C-alpha positions, 0 to 999 in steps of 0.5 A: 347384080346378075350372076347368071341367066336362066332362059326358057325359049319355047316356039312362041315365047322367050322368058329370061330370069336374071339369077343371083348365085343363091338362086333368088330371082332378081328380075323376070322378063318375057316377050314373044320372040319365040324360036318360030319367029327367029333365023339362026343368027337372030337368037343372040340379038333377040336375048340382048334386046330382052336382057342385055342390060342385065349383063355386067362387064364380066362373063355371064353364064346363060342356061338355056332350055327349050326350043332354042335347042331344036334343028331350027334354033339357035344351035341344035342340042342333040337328044339324050336316049331313054332311059336316062336321067333329065339331061344336065349341063354335062350334056349341054351344047356350048354356043359361041357368041359375038358378045364376049359377056355371054357364055351360053350352054343349051340344055338337050332334049330327050328321044325314045327310039320305040315307039319314036318320040321326042320332048324338048323343054319338058325334061327340064320341067322334069328335072325341076320336079325331081330336084323338089321331089327326089324320091318320086316314082310314078308318072308326070303328065305335062298337058299342053299343045303336045301332052307328055305322059312320062314314066319316071323310076329311080330318078330316070325318065324310063319311057314317055308318050306324046299326044297331040291333044291340045293341038287337035283342040285348037285346030277343031275349035278354030279351023274346023266346022266345029268353029261355029259351035265351040266359040268363046272360052266359056266352060261347062264342068258337067258337059266336060265330065260326061265327054271324058267318060264317053271319050274313054269308053268309046274312043273308036267313035271319036270322029263321029261324036265330034261331028255330033257337036256341030249337029246338036248345035244346029238341031238343039241349040247346044250351048257354046260353053257345053260344046267347047267342054264336050270337045275337050272331054271327048279329046282328053278322054280318048287320050286317057284311054290310050295313056292307061297303061301310064296312069292306071294305079300310078301316083300322077304328078301334073305340070303345065297351065293351071286351067288345063291341068285342072281339066286333067286333074278332074278327068283323072280324079273321076277315075279315082286316081290321086293327082299332084298339081304343080307350078310349071314355071316354077318346075322350069326355073328349078330345073335350070337352077339344077343345071346351073349347080352342075355348071358351077361344080364343072368350073370350080 
């Protein structure tokens, strides 16, 4: 029997876990019914289409994180301002539903006013990480389309910065002149390490260095694997240069895609920094479980 549903609703994906009261995952399901594909009245049908058969006759709590709580999502879950603990169920937005079996709560994101920044979904992964590492003080880095660097102290998100490194990589590798050079999905570790060093040392030259990738492909037959790794390394190197106040001398934990986290771990390791890698999906689920524990307390 499903006691509650844990839901991670991203821009391009929907993930649902059918949960037992003791925190055991009974079933995991996923599809591509992300926030960007749905009108506001399409969220409840999309959830029922994926997981409706998991519901019993009674009321099923549903705890949701991610972009379902955005302004364009199911219902806007207002941001909580830093400094703050990762927001729990007490700050969630209750969403009325047509199906009487659903009791939906959407967790809010986190905002920072100066410099202006927002996160939505990552705070739940941070909550999961802190649930497993309650004494952690340091920096959590969440590599992705929009990479977050988050300063954590005494269980609170003190400050954070977002870098569009992943989106820039996608745009440059797929839609710029570099699409002719950085093709495929190959990798060259040495080229990446060298480019990270260059990007960190000379971030002001990054625009010129990026075009050199295309020029070397034309003039010197630069291999596609090297071109792709160099593009990534230059962008990540420039990011590390700007994020130095966050990671320098800190204990850094990485939460994200395994392949991308390895690239960040390699880049940070070259700076002599100890790095802890974690499983992103597990952190999300642990964060949702922590929120559900709060919901149980309020209803007992």
